[in-house]
TIVEX-228804 format. One record per residue (C-alpha): residue number from 1; x, y, z; residue in one letter. Coordinates in steps of 0.25 Angstrom, whole numbers, plus 5000, padded with zeros to 4 digits. Layout:
N
{sevex = NUM, px = X, py = Y, pz = Z, miti = a}
...
This chain:
263
{sevex = 1, px = 4895, py = 5461, pz = 4706, miti = m}
{sevex = 2, px = 4891, py = 5475, pz = 4704, miti = m}
{sevex = 3, px = 4901, py = 5481, pz = 4710, miti = l}
{sevex = 4, px = 4912, py = 5472, pz = 4710, miti = k}
{sevex = 5, px = 4925, py = 5479, pz = 4714, miti = d}
{sevex = 6, px = 4919, py = 5493, pz = 4716, miti = k}
{sevex = 7, px = 4924, py = 5501, pz = 4727, miti = v}
{sevex = 8, px = 4913, py = 5507, pz = 4736, miti = a}
{sevex = 9, px = 4913, py = 5517, pz = 4748, miti = v}
{sevex = 10, px = 4899, py = 5517, pz = 4755, miti = i}
{sevex = 11, px = 4897, py = 5528, pz = 4765, miti = y}
{sevex = 12, px = 4888, py = 5524, pz = 4776, miti = g}
{sevex = 13, px = 4890, py = 5511, pz = 4775, miti = a}
{sevex = 14, px = 4884, py = 5507, pz = 4789, miti = g}
{sevex = 15, px = 4870, py = 5511, pz = 4788, miti = g}
{sevex = 16, px = 4860, py = 5503, pz = 4780, miti = a}
{sevex = 17, px = 4861, py = 5508, pz = 4766, miti = i}
{sevex = 18, px = 4876, py = 5510, pz = 4767, miti = g}
{sevex = 19, px = 4878, py = 5494, pz = 4771, miti = s}
{sevex = 20, px = 4868, py = 5489, pz = 4761, miti = a}
{sevex = 21, px = 4875, py = 5495, pz = 4750, miti = v}
{sevex = 22, px = 4889, py = 5492, pz = 4755, miti = a}
{sevex = 23, px = 4883, py = 5478, pz = 4755, miti = r}
{sevex = 24, px = 4879, py = 5477, pz = 4741, miti = s}
{sevex = 25, px = 4890, py = 5484, pz = 4737, miti = f}
{sevex = 26, px = 4900, py = 5473, pz = 4742, miti = a}
{sevex = 27, px = 4891, py = 5464, pz = 4737, miti = r}
{sevex = 28, px = 4893, py = 5467, pz = 4723, miti = e}
{sevex = 29, px = 4907, py = 5467, pz = 4725, miti = g}
{sevex = 30, px = 4910, py = 5481, pz = 4729, miti = a}
{sevex = 31, px = 4921, py = 5484, pz = 4740, miti = e}
{sevex = 32, px = 4915, py = 5494, pz = 4749, miti = v}
{sevex = 33, px = 4920, py = 5502, pz = 4759, miti = f}
{sevex = 34, px = 4911, py = 5506, pz = 4769, miti = l}
{sevex = 35, px = 4910, py = 5519, pz = 4778, miti = t}
{sevex = 36, px = 4903, py = 5524, pz = 4788, miti = g}
{sevex = 37, px = 4903, py = 5534, pz = 4800, miti = r}
{sevex = 38, px = 4903, py = 5522, pz = 4809, miti = l}
{sevex = 39, px = 4912, py = 5511, pz = 4808, miti = q}
{sevex = 40, px = 4905, py = 5499, pz = 4814, miti = a}
{sevex = 41, px = 4892, py = 5497, pz = 4804, miti = p}
{sevex = 42, px = 4900, py = 5499, pz = 4792, miti = v}
{sevex = 43, px = 4909, py = 5489, pz = 4797, miti = e}
{sevex = 44, px = 4898, py = 5479, pz = 4799, miti = v}
{sevex = 45, px = 4895, py = 5481, pz = 4785, miti = v}
{sevex = 46, px = 4908, py = 5479, pz = 4779, miti = a}
{sevex = 47, px = 4909, py = 5466, pz = 4787, miti = k}
{sevex = 48, px = 4897, py = 5462, pz = 4782, miti = d}
{sevex = 49, px = 4900, py = 5465, pz = 4768, miti = i}
{sevex = 50, px = 4915, py = 5457, pz = 4770, miti = v}
{sevex = 51, px = 4908, py = 5446, pz = 4776, miti = s}
{sevex = 52, px = 4900, py = 5444, pz = 4763, miti = a}
{sevex = 53, px = 4912, py = 5443, pz = 4756, miti = g}
{sevex = 54, px = 4913, py = 5459, pz = 4751, miti = g}
{sevex = 55, px = 4923, py = 5469, pz = 4753, miti = s}
{sevex = 56, px = 4920, py = 5480, pz = 4763, miti = a}
{sevex = 57, px = 4928, py = 5489, pz = 4772, miti = q}
{sevex = 58, px = 4920, py = 5499, pz = 4783, miti = a}
{sevex = 59, px = 4926, py = 5512, pz = 4787, miti = a}
{sevex = 60, px = 4921, py = 5522, pz = 4796, miti = e}
{sevex = 61, px = 4919, py = 5536, pz = 4789, miti = v}
{sevex = 62, px = 4911, py = 5547, pz = 4790, miti = d}
{sevex = 63, px = 4906, py = 5552, pz = 4777, miti = a}
{sevex = 64, px = 4903, py = 5566, pz = 4782, miti = l}
{sevex = 65, px = 4919, py = 5567, pz = 4783, miti = d}
{sevex = 66, px = 4926, py = 5569, pz = 4771, miti = e}
{sevex = 67, px = 4940, py = 5566, pz = 4775, miti = q}
{sevex = 68, px = 4934, py = 5552, pz = 4782, miti = a}
{sevex = 69, px = 4927, py = 5549, pz = 4766, miti = v}
{sevex = 70, px = 4941, py = 5553, pz = 4762, miti = d}
{sevex = 71, px = 4949, py = 5545, pz = 4768, miti = r}
{sevex = 72, px = 4941, py = 5533, pz = 4768, miti = h}
{sevex = 73, px = 4939, py = 5534, pz = 4752, miti = l}
{sevex = 74, px = 4954, py = 5535, pz = 4751, miti = q}
{sevex = 75, px = 4957, py = 5523, pz = 4759, miti = s}
{sevex = 76, px = 4947, py = 5516, pz = 4750, miti = v}
{sevex = 77, px = 4954, py = 5521, pz = 4738, miti = i}
{sevex = 78, px = 4969, py = 5516, pz = 4744, miti = d}
{sevex = 79, px = 4962, py = 5501, pz = 4745, miti = q}
{sevex = 80, px = 4953, py = 5502, pz = 4732, miti = t}
{sevex = 81, px = 4960, py = 5512, pz = 4724, miti = d}
{sevex = 82, px = 4944, py = 5518, pz = 4720, miti = r}
{sevex = 83, px = 4930, py = 5520, pz = 4724, miti = v}
{sevex = 84, px = 4918, py = 5516, pz = 4716, miti = d}
{sevex = 85, px = 4907, py = 5517, pz = 4723, miti = i}
{sevex = 86, px = 4905, py = 5529, pz = 4737, miti = s}
{sevex = 87, px = 4890, py = 5526, pz = 4742, miti = f}
{sevex = 88, px = 4886, py = 5536, pz = 4753, miti = n}
{sevex = 89, px = 4875, py = 5530, pz = 4760, miti = a}
{sevex = 90, px = 4877, py = 5540, pz = 4773, miti = v}
{sevex = 91, px = 4867, py = 5543, pz = 4782, miti = g}
{sevex = 92, px = 4862, py = 5551, pz = 4794, miti = i}
{sevex = 93, px = 4854, py = 5547, pz = 4806, miti = p}
{sevex = 94, px = 4839, py = 5552, pz = 4800, miti = n}
{sevex = 95, px = 4834, py = 5555, pz = 4815, miti = a}
{sevex = 96, px = 4843, py = 5566, pz = 4813, miti = q}
{sevex = 97, px = 4837, py = 5572, pz = 4803, miti = i}
{sevex = 98, px = 4822, py = 5567, pz = 4801, miti = v}
{sevex = 99, px = 4809, py = 5569, pz = 4808, miti = g}
{sevex = 100, px = 4807, py = 5583, pz = 4810, miti = v}
{sevex = 101, px = 4801, py = 5593, pz = 4800, miti = p}
{sevex = 102, px = 4809, py = 5602, pz = 4794, miti = l}
{sevex = 103, px = 4801, py = 5614, pz = 4800, miti = a}
{sevex = 104, px = 4807, py = 5610, pz = 4812, miti = e}
{sevex = 105, px = 4821, py = 5604, pz = 4807, miti = l}
{sevex = 106, px = 4834, py = 5611, pz = 4812, miti = d}
{sevex = 107, px = 4842, py = 5616, pz = 4801, miti = a}
{sevex = 108, px = 4855, py = 5607, pz = 4805, miti = g}
{sevex = 109, px = 4846, py = 5595, pz = 4805, miti = q}
{sevex = 110, px = 4841, py = 5597, pz = 4791, miti = f}
{sevex = 111, px = 4853, py = 5599, pz = 4786, miti = s}
{sevex = 112, px = 4861, py = 5588, pz = 4792, miti = l}
{sevex = 113, px = 4857, py = 5578, pz = 4783, miti = p}
{sevex = 114, px = 4860, py = 5586, pz = 4770, miti = i}
{sevex = 115, px = 4873, py = 5589, pz = 4775, miti = t}
{sevex = 116, px = 4876, py = 5574, pz = 4779, miti = a}
{sevex = 117, px = 4871, py = 5567, pz = 4768, miti = y}
{sevex = 118, px = 4877, py = 5576, pz = 4756, miti = v}
{sevex = 119, px = 4889, py = 5579, pz = 4763, miti = t}
{sevex = 120, px = 4893, py = 5565, pz = 4764, miti = s}
{sevex = 121, px = 4887, py = 5561, pz = 4752, miti = y}
{sevex = 122, px = 4896, py = 5572, pz = 4746, miti = f}
{sevex = 123, px = 4909, py = 5569, pz = 4754, miti = l}
{sevex = 124, px = 4909, py = 5554, pz = 4749, miti = t}
{sevex = 125, px = 4904, py = 5557, pz = 4735, miti = a}
{sevex = 126, px = 4915, py = 5567, pz = 4732, miti = r}
{sevex = 127, px = 4927, py = 5560, pz = 4739, miti = l}
{sevex = 128, px = 4923, py = 5547, pz = 4732, miti = a}
{sevex = 129, px = 4923, py = 5555, pz = 4718, miti = a}
{sevex = 130, px = 4937, py = 5560, pz = 4720, miti = r}
{sevex = 131, px = 4940, py = 5544, pz = 4721, miti = h}
{sevex = 132, px = 4931, py = 5541, pz = 4710, miti = m}
{sevex = 133, px = 4935, py = 5552, pz = 4700, miti = i}
{sevex = 134, px = 4949, py = 5546, pz = 4696, miti = p}
{sevex = 135, px = 4944, py = 5534, pz = 4691, miti = n}
{sevex = 136, px = 4931, py = 5539, pz = 4685, miti = r}
{sevex = 137, px = 4922, py = 5529, pz = 4691, miti = s}
{sevex = 138, px = 4914, py = 5528, pz = 4704, miti = g}
{sevex = 139, px = 4899, py = 5528, pz = 4710, miti = v}
{sevex = 140, px = 4895, py = 5538, pz = 4720, miti = i}
{sevex = 141, px = 4882, py = 5534, pz = 4728, miti = m}
{sevex = 142, px = 4873, py = 5539, pz = 4740, miti = t}
{sevex = 143, px = 4859, py = 5536, pz = 4744, miti = v}
{sevex = 144, px = 4847, py = 5546, pz = 4747, miti = t}
{sevex = 145, px = 4833, py = 5544, pz = 4749, miti = a}
{sevex = 146, px = 4818, py = 5548, pz = 4744, miti = l}
{sevex = 147, px = 4819, py = 5560, pz = 4752, miti = h}
{sevex = 148, px = 4829, py = 5566, pz = 4742, miti = s}
{sevex = 149, px = 4816, py = 5568, pz = 4732, miti = r}
{sevex = 150, px = 4804, py = 5567, pz = 4740, miti = t}
{sevex = 151, px = 4798, py = 5577, pz = 4752, miti = g}
{sevex = 152, px = 4797, py = 5570, pz = 4765, miti = l}
{sevex = 153, px = 4794, py = 5575, pz = 4777, miti = p}
{sevex = 154, px = 4803, py = 5574, pz = 4790, miti = l}
{sevex = 155, px = 4816, py = 5571, pz = 4785, miti = v}
{sevex = 156, px = 4823, py = 5585, pz = 4786, miti = g}
{sevex = 157, px = 4835, py = 5585, pz = 4778, miti = g}
{sevex = 158, px = 4836, py = 5572, pz = 4774, miti = y}
{sevex = 159, px = 4828, py = 5574, pz = 4760, miti = g}
{sevex = 160, px = 4837, py = 5586, pz = 4756, miti = p}
{sevex = 161, px = 4849, py = 5577, pz = 4759, miti = a}
{sevex = 162, px = 4846, py = 5566, pz = 4751, miti = q}
{sevex = 163, px = 4841, py = 5576, pz = 4740, miti = a}
{sevex = 164, px = 4855, py = 5583, pz = 4741, miti = a}
{sevex = 165, px = 4863, py = 5569, pz = 4741, miti = k}
{sevex = 166, px = 4855, py = 5565, pz = 4727, miti = e}
{sevex = 167, px = 4859, py = 5581, pz = 4722, miti = a}
{sevex = 168, px = 4874, py = 5578, pz = 4726, miti = l}
{sevex = 169, px = 4872, py = 5564, pz = 4719, miti = t}
{sevex = 170, px = 4868, py = 5571, pz = 4706, miti = r}
{sevex = 171, px = 4878, py = 5583, pz = 4707, miti = d}
{sevex = 172, px = 4889, py = 5572, pz = 4709, miti = l}
{sevex = 173, px = 4887, py = 5564, pz = 4697, miti = s}
{sevex = 174, px = 4887, py = 5576, pz = 4689, miti = a}
{sevex = 175, px = 4901, py = 5578, pz = 4692, miti = e}
{sevex = 176, px = 4906, py = 5563, pz = 4694, miti = l}
{sevex = 177, px = 4900, py = 5556, pz = 4682, miti = a}
{sevex = 178, px = 4907, py = 5562, pz = 4671, miti = p}
{sevex = 179, px = 4920, py = 5557, pz = 4680, miti = q}
{sevex = 180, px = 4914, py = 5543, pz = 4680, miti = g}
{sevex = 181, px = 4907, py = 5543, pz = 4694, miti = i}
{sevex = 182, px = 4891, py = 5540, pz = 4696, miti = r}
{sevex = 183, px = 4884, py = 5546, pz = 4706, miti = v}
{sevex = 184, px = 4870, py = 5539, pz = 4711, miti = v}
{sevex = 185, px = 4862, py = 5538, pz = 4723, miti = g}
{sevex = 186, px = 4851, py = 5529, pz = 4729, miti = l}
{sevex = 187, px = 4839, py = 5535, pz = 4734, miti = r}
{sevex = 188, px = 4830, py = 5524, pz = 4742, miti = p}
{sevex = 189, px = 4819, py = 5526, pz = 4751, miti = q}
{sevex = 190, px = 4817, py = 5521, pz = 4765, miti = g}
{sevex = 191, px = 4823, py = 5507, pz = 4766, miti = m}
{sevex = 192, px = 4819, py = 5500, pz = 4779, miti = p}
{sevex = 193, px = 4832, py = 5495, pz = 4782, miti = e}
{sevex = 194, px = 4839, py = 5509, pz = 4785, miti = t}
{sevex = 195, px = 4839, py = 5518, pz = 4796, miti = r}
{sevex = 196, px = 4835, py = 5528, pz = 4787, miti = t}
{sevex = 197, px = 4820, py = 5524, pz = 4786, miti = i}
{sevex = 198, px = 4821, py = 5520, pz = 4801, miti = k}
{sevex = 199, px = 4825, py = 5533, pz = 4806, miti = e}
{sevex = 200, px = 4815, py = 5541, pz = 4796, miti = a}
{sevex = 201, px = 4804, py = 5533, pz = 4802, miti = f}
{sevex = 202, px = 4806, py = 5537, pz = 4815, miti = e}
{sevex = 203, px = 4802, py = 5550, pz = 4817, miti = p}
{sevex = 204, px = 4788, py = 5548, pz = 4809, miti = r}
{sevex = 205, px = 4787, py = 5536, pz = 4818, miti = a}
{sevex = 206, px = 4787, py = 5546, pz = 4829, miti = k}
{sevex = 207, px = 4778, py = 5556, pz = 4822, miti = a}
{sevex = 208, px = 4767, py = 5546, pz = 4817, miti = t}
{sevex = 209, px = 4769, py = 5533, pz = 4824, miti = g}
{sevex = 210, px = 4771, py = 5526, pz = 4812, miti = m}
{sevex = 211, px = 4777, py = 5513, pz = 4812, miti = t}
{sevex = 212, px = 4790, py = 5508, pz = 4805, miti = w}
{sevex = 213, px = 4781, py = 5498, pz = 4796, miti = e}
{sevex = 214, px = 4772, py = 5510, pz = 4793, miti = q}
{sevex = 215, px = 4783, py = 5519, pz = 4789, miti = w}
{sevex = 216, px = 4790, py = 5507, pz = 4780, miti = q}
{sevex = 217, px = 4777, py = 5505, pz = 4774, miti = e}
{sevex = 218, px = 4774, py = 5522, pz = 4771, miti = l}
{sevex = 219, px = 4787, py = 5522, pz = 4764, miti = l}
{sevex = 220, px = 4785, py = 5509, pz = 4757, miti = a}
{sevex = 221, px = 4772, py = 5514, pz = 4751, miti = g}
{sevex = 222, px = 4778, py = 5525, pz = 4744, miti = r}
{sevex = 223, px = 4786, py = 5514, pz = 4734, miti = t}
{sevex = 224, px = 4781, py = 5508, pz = 4723, miti = h}
{sevex = 225, px = 4783, py = 5494, pz = 4727, miti = p}
{sevex = 226, px = 4779, py = 5498, pz = 4742, miti = r}
{sevex = 227, px = 4791, py = 5495, pz = 4749, miti = r}
{sevex = 228, px = 4804, py = 5500, pz = 4754, miti = l}
{sevex = 229, px = 4818, py = 5497, pz = 4748, miti = m}
{sevex = 230, px = 4829, py = 5488, pz = 4753, miti = t}
{sevex = 231, px = 4842, py = 5490, pz = 4756, miti = l}
{sevex = 232, px = 4846, py = 5479, pz = 4748, miti = a}
{sevex = 233, px = 4838, py = 5485, pz = 4736, miti = e}
{sevex = 234, px = 4846, py = 5500, pz = 4738, miti = m}
{sevex = 235, px = 4859, py = 5493, pz = 4740, miti = a}
{sevex = 236, px = 4855, py = 5484, pz = 4726, miti = d}
{sevex = 237, px = 4854, py = 5498, pz = 4718, miti = v}
{sevex = 238, px = 4866, py = 5503, pz = 4725, miti = a}
{sevex = 239, px = 4875, py = 5493, pz = 4719, miti = v}
{sevex = 240, px = 4870, py = 5495, pz = 4705, miti = f}
{sevex = 241, px = 4871, py = 5511, pz = 4706, miti = m}
{sevex = 242, px = 4885, py = 5510, pz = 4710, miti = a}
{sevex = 243, px = 4887, py = 5498, pz = 4699, miti = s}
{sevex = 244, px = 4892, py = 5501, pz = 4685, miti = d}
{sevex = 245, px = 4879, py = 5496, pz = 4679, miti = k}
{sevex = 246, px = 4873, py = 5509, pz = 4684, miti = a}
{sevex = 247, px = 4884, py = 5518, pz = 4676, miti = s}
{sevex = 248, px = 4873, py = 5525, pz = 4671, miti = g}
{sevex = 249, px = 4868, py = 5530, pz = 4683, miti = m}
{sevex = 250, px = 4874, py = 5544, pz = 4690, miti = t}
{sevex = 251, px = 4868, py = 5556, pz = 4695, miti = g}
{sevex = 252, px = 4855, py = 5549, pz = 4700, miti = t}
{sevex = 253, px = 4848, py = 5545, pz = 4714, miti = t}
{sevex = 254, px = 4842, py = 5530, pz = 4711, miti = v}
{sevex = 255, px = 4827, py = 5530, pz = 4717, miti = n}
{sevex = 256, px = 4826, py = 5518, pz = 4726, miti = l}
{sevex = 257, px = 4814, py = 5523, pz = 4733, miti = t}
{sevex = 258, px = 4806, py = 5512, pz = 4726, miti = m}
{sevex = 259, px = 4796, py = 5523, pz = 4719, miti = g}
{sevex = 260, px = 4794, py = 5532, pz = 4731, miti = s}
{sevex = 261, px = 4800, py = 5542, pz = 4723, miti = l}
{sevex = 262, px = 4797, py = 5545, pz = 4707, miti = d}
{sevex = 263, px = 4808, py = 5547, pz = 4698, miti = d}
């Protein structure tokens, strides 16, 4: 097991990406502490993990509430004495931020994803780091998207938000790597099982009459294998990046766009 005896805290664990990563971490031996802004979806994931023989606890935590994040992390420390992995998979509904041309977009709606995504990642990373520094060990992770590296229409502030998270990953690593803490990210393209790709499709469908199948084919056509990544594939990479086998990787975001973006 690649994560045997590791303690992992996952933010946004009720969503598609967070829940897939939580299940994979638990399957690889990690004790997972799952959080979400709403308790019910997180409870479902925790129960699934426990029924499969894993160790999981669920809690309602708003990852934009510094005190709530801090209280939850302290409760994890009280139980386990450490945090080995902090994984931020927090998302906000894309329907609020996509589908409007930048020339017509309200400034508040433009800044919403930038503020929410970056602040959440900053808070969870900073508070995790404070617990990891004394042990000189730990991994801080997040998820971005290809919007961080390529221009796309009708995405509002979503692209700048992902680019800012990747910049923060590099800056956190520059400060924390000398203290034994790795900071890495994952950059998948749209995965059909996620809410994000569906919410990106809806405004385009209204504008163009494109079907769901045509939308997936369009995205898949940009990849080298002419298909989209699955949640399971993304979660497998997350396990590797969180494990000691990836000890040489920090300050980077792994390109999981299957060739849609060149490195």
